[in-house]
C-alpha positions as CSV (number, residue, x, y, z in Angstrom):
1,M,78.9,-90.7,-26.6
2,N,78.1,-93.6,-24.4
3,P,75.0,-93.6,-22.2
4,E,77.0,-93.5,-18.9
5,R,78.9,-90.4,-20.0
6,A,75.7,-88.7,-21.2
7,A,74.1,-89.4,-17.8
8,V,77.0,-87.9,-15.9
9,I,77.0,-84.8,-18.1
10,A,73.2,-84.4,-17.7
11,L,73.5,-84.7,-13.9
12,F,76.3,-82.2,-13.9
13,L,74.2,-79.7,-15.9
14,F,71.2,-80.3,-13.7
15,F,73.1,-79.7,-10.4
16,S,75.0,-76.8,-11.9
17,S,71.6,-75.1,-12.7
18,L,70.6,-75.6,-9.0
19,A,73.7,-73.7,-7.7
20,P,71.8,-70.4,-7.3
21,V,68.9,-72.1,-5.6
22,L,71.2,-74.0,-3.2
23,A,73.0,-70.8,-2.3
24,Q,69.7,-69.2,-1.5
25,S,68.8,-72.3,0.4
26,D,71.7,-71.7,2.8
27,K,70.4,-68.2,3.4
28,V,67.0,-69.6,4.2
29,D,68.5,-72.0,6.7
30,E,70.5,-69.2,8.3
31,Y,67.4,-66.9,8.5
32,V,65.1,-69.6,9.9
33,R,67.6,-70.7,12.6
34,A,68.2,-67.1,13.6
35,E,64.5,-66.4,13.9
36,M,63.9,-69.6,15.8
37,Q,66.5,-68.6,18.3
38,R,65.4,-65.0,18.5
39,Q,61.7,-65.9,19.0
40,K,62.4,-69.1,21.1
41,I,60.7,-71.4,18.6
42,P,61.5,-75.0,19.3
43,G,60.7,-76.3,15.8
44,L,59.0,-75.7,12.5
45,S,58.6,-77.1,9.0
46,I,58.8,-75.0,5.8
47,A,58.2,-75.4,2.1
48,V,59.5,-73.0,-0.4
49,V,57.6,-73.1,-3.7
50,R,58.7,-71.5,-6.9
51,N,56.5,-71.6,-10.1
52,G,54.3,-74.3,-8.5
53,E,57.3,-76.6,-7.6
54,V,58.6,-77.3,-4.2
55,I,62.3,-76.3,-4.3
56,K,62.9,-76.7,-0.6
57,A,61.1,-78.6,2.2
58,K,62.7,-79.0,5.5
59,G,62.1,-79.4,9.2
60,Y,64.0,-77.5,11.8
61,G,64.3,-78.2,15.5
62,L,61.8,-80.3,17.4
63,A,58.1,-81.0,16.5
64,N,57.6,-82.3,20.1
65,V,59.9,-81.1,22.8
66,E,58.6,-83.4,25.5
67,L,59.1,-86.5,23.4
68,N,62.2,-85.2,21.6
69,V,60.6,-85.7,18.1
70,V,62.5,-84.0,15.3
71,A,60.6,-81.7,13.0
72,T,60.3,-83.0,9.4
73,P,59.2,-81.5,6.1
74,H,56.2,-83.9,6.2
75,Y,52.7,-83.2,7.6
76,G,51.2,-85.8,9.9
77,P,52.4,-89.3,10.6
78,L,54.9,-90.8,8.3
């Protein structure tokens, strides 16, 4: 098997194994957005950690409403 084909197969297997995590990720997005709307939260950042590894890090909404700064998964200045 040539290296390119092996790399494609490896990537396919890797992303296939992430399917359940990505499906749950959509549920996390839905939940966070619904709670932000319900509680009138302008923005937040989250990290989901499983077995010591970050499996999702994302910013939602605005970190600073006055300056229209988007929330990111990063802490502090970039």
